[in-house]
N, C-alpha and C positions, 0 to 999 in steps of 0.2 A: 423493523427492517432486518436486523440480525440478532439472533439469540444464541448465546453460548451457555449450554446447559450441563453443569456438573462435569466439566472437562478435566481429566487428569492425564498426565503423560509420565510414563515410567520407562527408563532405559536401563539395560544391563551393562555392568562393567565388571572389572576383575574383583571388586569388593562386594558384588551383589547388585541389587536393583537400586537405581538412583531416581528419586522423585523430582522431575523437572517442573511439573504443574500439579496442583492439588485442588481438586473440586472447585474449579473456576466457574462462576455462575453470574451472568449479567446479560442485559439486552440493551440495544441501541436503537433509538427511534429514527425514522426516516428524516433525513436532512440534518441530523445532529452531528456535531463535531466533538470527538472524544479523544483525549490524550491518555496514553498508557505510560505511566512513570514507574521507575524502579532502577535499582543499581544493576551494574553488569552481572549477569548470571542469575537474575531474578526470574527469568522465564519469559520476558517480554517478546523477544523475536520468535521463540517457539510458539507462543500463543498466536501471534500474527500469522505464522505459517499454517497453523491449524485452521485459523479462520479463513484462510485463502484456499484450503483444501490441498495445500502442498505437502503437508505432513498430516499424519493421522493420530488421533488421541488413543490412549490405552483404554479410556472409558469416557462416556459422555457424548454429546452431540452438538453440532453447529447447524443452525437453520437460517437460511436467507429467504425473506418474504414467504415463510412457511415451508420452504423446501429443505428437507434434511439432506445436507450435501454428502454425508458419508453413507447414505442409502443409494447414492449414484455409483455407477461403475467409474473406473479411473478415466476412461475416455469421455464419459458424460460429464465428469467433473471438469475435465479440461475444456470441454465445450461451454460449460457453465461459466468458467473463468473468462473465456473469450467474450462472452455476451454480457456478463453482469459486473465484472470486476476490473478495477484498475489497480496497479501496484507500482509504488515508487520506492526505489532502493537507495540506501546511503551512497553506494558506489556506482549509481546510475544504471549499470547493466545494459549499456548500449552495445549494439553489434558493431565492432570496430571496422568491418569491411563494408559497412553501409553508410551512406551519407545521412545527415540529419533528416532530410526528407524521407529517405528510404526507411530509416528506423521508425518514423511515425506512420508511414504507410503500411508497415509490416503487419500489425494486428488487424488492420482493415482488409488487407489482401487475404490473410488467413481465414477471415470470416466471410470472404466472397463479396465484400462491398464494392460496388461498381465505380463509385466516385472517390476512390481512395486517394488519388493524386490531388484532387481539388480540396478535399477535406483536410488532408495533411498540410497542404499549402496554407489554407485558411488559419488553422490553429497555430502553426509556426509563426504566422504573422501576429496572432494574438499574444504570443509570448515574447514578441520582440526579436524574432530571428529571421525576418524576411530576407536579410542579406547573407544569411549563413546556411541556407538550406542545402547547398551543394557541398558543404564542408564535412569532412570525416571527423569522428569524435576526437582523434588525437590532436587536431589543431584547434579544438574548442576549449575554452576555459572550463573550470569546474562548474561555475554558475551557468554557463551556456549549456553544458552537458545536462545539468539538472533541469533546465528549461525544456530541452528536447525530451527528457524523460517525463516531465509533466505533460507535455503535448501528447506524447504517446499514450499516457495513461488516460487522459481526458478525451482523446479523439474518438474512442469507442462509446462515449456517453455512458459510462458505467453507473450502476445504481450505488455501488459501494467502492470507495477508494481507500486502500490500505497503504500507509507510508511508514517505512522502517528507517528511523533517524534521517529524514530527508535533508536536513541541513548539517548533519554530523561531520561531513568531510569538507565543509566550506568555512571560509572565514566569517567573522561575525556580521560584517556589512552585507556580504553576498548572501549569507544564510537568511538574514532578515528580509532581503529583497525577494528571495525564493519563497519564503513563508508568506509574505504579503500576496504574492502572485497566486500561490496555491489556495489560500483561503478565499481570495477574490474569485478565482475560477470555480471553486467549490460552491460558493454562495450563489453565483450566477446560474449554475446548473442544477442546484438543489441536490447535489450528491451527498450521500452519507460518508463522512470522513472519520477514519480511525487511524491515529498515528502513534508510533512509539517514539519517545524522546527522553533525553536526560535534561532537557532545557525547561526549567520551571517557568521562565518568561513566556516561552512558546505555549506551554500547557495552559497557562492562564488565559490565553486567547481563545481556548476551546470552550464549548458549552459545559463540559464535564471532564473530570480526571478520574482515572482508576489507578491505584497504586498497588504494585506487586512487590512482595518481599519473600524471598526463598520459595518461589513457586506458589504462593498463596495471595489471594486478593484481600488486602488488609483495609482498603478504604475506597469508597465511591463518593465523589463530591460533585 
């Protein structure tokens, strides 16, 4: 499904060049769930951003279903993300001026989907928010906001879902509920899921774990 081939990321600072990622190389099969573990500053979020085509590597390549994403123009990469990719953030990244329903409809409308309203309604019902569709993010709890974010990510039926600390800003009970929901939705749709987490318990529920340390991939299990 997705292949990360010898990806490195260097950035310049006052002391010279800093190596964020060093020769990262792995692949993930269709339908697989993979957790990326590592301490803060190990390069996990940078790697996820590169896999999404939001950041560019200094060297190396990322391919999804055989398509090298950095061979695409920036506009084509944006279109690819809209069609193939779902992304769930730790801090939800909802549009504050839009209702829950409008937040979920947004990616569908951007892609020209005609039944955006019905599809968004249906998936919000599936995540247990039928009664909260017309509410704005500021009056939703953290768990409810992350449910909206999950609905928004899954509504486009992505082939690949990337999640950056999806339970990191939630309490333990709410986080477990969100994780159960995400894994259930992922399994039902056959999506490939790659998530960044500090949570060993969460990582153990995935098919495989990758561990980063100081920008290097030190283990694959």
